[in-house]
N, C-alpha and C positions, 0 to 999 in steps of 0.2 A: 701729846699729839695725838692725835691719830689718823692717821695715813688712810688719805684715799686711791681708788681702786685707776688705777693713771688709762683705764683702755674702757669708762666706763662709757663712753661717748659710745664708740665702736660696740660696745656691747647692746648696745641701744640701737643701734643705724642694722648689726645684725637679727637683733629682735623684732625688728619692723621688716627689715624685709621678708623675715618667714611671715610674718600675719599678709605683709602684700601678697607672697606666693598662696597664701592659705588659701585668698579670696580667686586670682588668677586661678589658681583648681578648682578651684567652687565653679568658676565659672565654666568651662571651657567642659566639665566634665557635664551641667546643665546644657550647653549647645550640643556636646557632643549627642544624649539623651533624645534633644530634638529631633537632630538631624538622622538619630537612629528609625523613633520615629516616624519623618517624612521619609522614608524608603523602606520602614513596614507600611507603610497606609500607602508610598505606589508602585509597591510591589500588589499587593489587594484589590488594588483597582484594577492591575494589567490583570490579573486572575480573570477578577470580578467579571471584565469584557470581554475573557475569554470565553470564559465561558460560556455569556452570553451570545459570541457571535459562533462556537457548536453550538448549541439550541433554534439557532438560526439556521444555520446552514443545515443542518439536519432534517428539520418543521420542510426546510423548502426541500432538503431529495426524500423529501416522503412525500409531499404533492408530485413531484415529477414521475416517482415510481410509482401513483397509485394514480397517474393518467390525467391529473388535475392539472399545470401549470400550462399556460401559452407562452408561446413566443418571446412576448411581449415581458411576459413573468423573468422569463429566465434572463432575457436581453434587461433586466428589472433587479433583478437577482445580481448579476456577473458586473456591474456599478456598485450595486449594492456592495457586495462581498470587495471592491477594489478601495473603496475609501474604507471599505471595516479594515482588512488590514495595514494601509496608513496610517489612521486612526491611531492599533497596536501597535506600531513601530514607534510613534509619538508618545506614546506611554513603557514600548523600553526602553528607550532614551532616555527618558521622565526617571527611571526609576534607574539606569545606569548614574543617571546624573546625582539621584541622591545616593545611591552605592557607593557612591566618589570623596560623597561629602564625607557623610558619614566616617567613612575610612579619612576623611582630613580632622574632619574634629575629634579621630580618634588618635591620630598623632598630637596635635597636639595636645590634647588631653597628658596625655606618654609621656609631652618634653614637657609640660607643666609640671604633673609630678616629682618630673627625675631632677626640677630646677626645684625645685620645693625638700627636699631630700637634700638637693648640695649646701641651701642656705639654714635648714635646721643640722648638715654637719657642720657648718661652719660658727650657726651661733651656740654648740654643746664643743664645739674646742675651745669658743673665747671664752664660755661659763667653765669649762674644767682650768681654765692659764690661772682665772680670776679664782679658782675653786685652788688653787696648787699660789696662789699672789697670797691669800691671806694664810693657806698655811703657813708661811715662811712669814709671814708679819708675826702667826702667833708668839712659832718659836722663837721668831728674834723677838717676842715682849715675856718670856719666856725666861729669856738667857740673860736679860735686861734683870727683871728681880731676884732670878739664881745667883746672877754676879754682887749685886744689889746687901744679896744674904747672906755669903760667901764675907763680900766685902767691910759690911757690922761685925762680923765673928770677927774676920782676921782687926779688924781693929780691938774691939775688946779686950784679943785675948793678945796680943803683941801688938795695941796700940801706946802708946805715949806711959812711960812709968811700967813698961812691964817687962819682964823680963825675959827673955828665950831660954 
């Protein structure tokens, strides 16, 4: 009778845990990539807006230096610059929030990868135990065969009707 590995259910549970962790790592990696993309996008938008504001300020400065600006134009420009600074500050905050979200997503991905490594180690431990258990069963079977052969030899050589 062939004996069944007693921890087969544990082996299945550990392998299922590894599969679940693989899915979790994939989800976390996708979330990290998405968060990093949002961070890059926020940075690009802020940089573009800053460049546009610089260009606007330089054009207005050139008008002032040429003497083509009136007092009303200067007042309008001051209001525009104040609104532009507020808008740029909102963009900077959004960029910082995106960077923080990307760092958090990366930390979650690292945690998921660590959990996957632990799950794989636990699954490998059960598999190594199963392999050792099977090797022990094979050795036991070989010893039984050897004992049977030795008993048969002894019976033929030292059995009834044989003299020692």
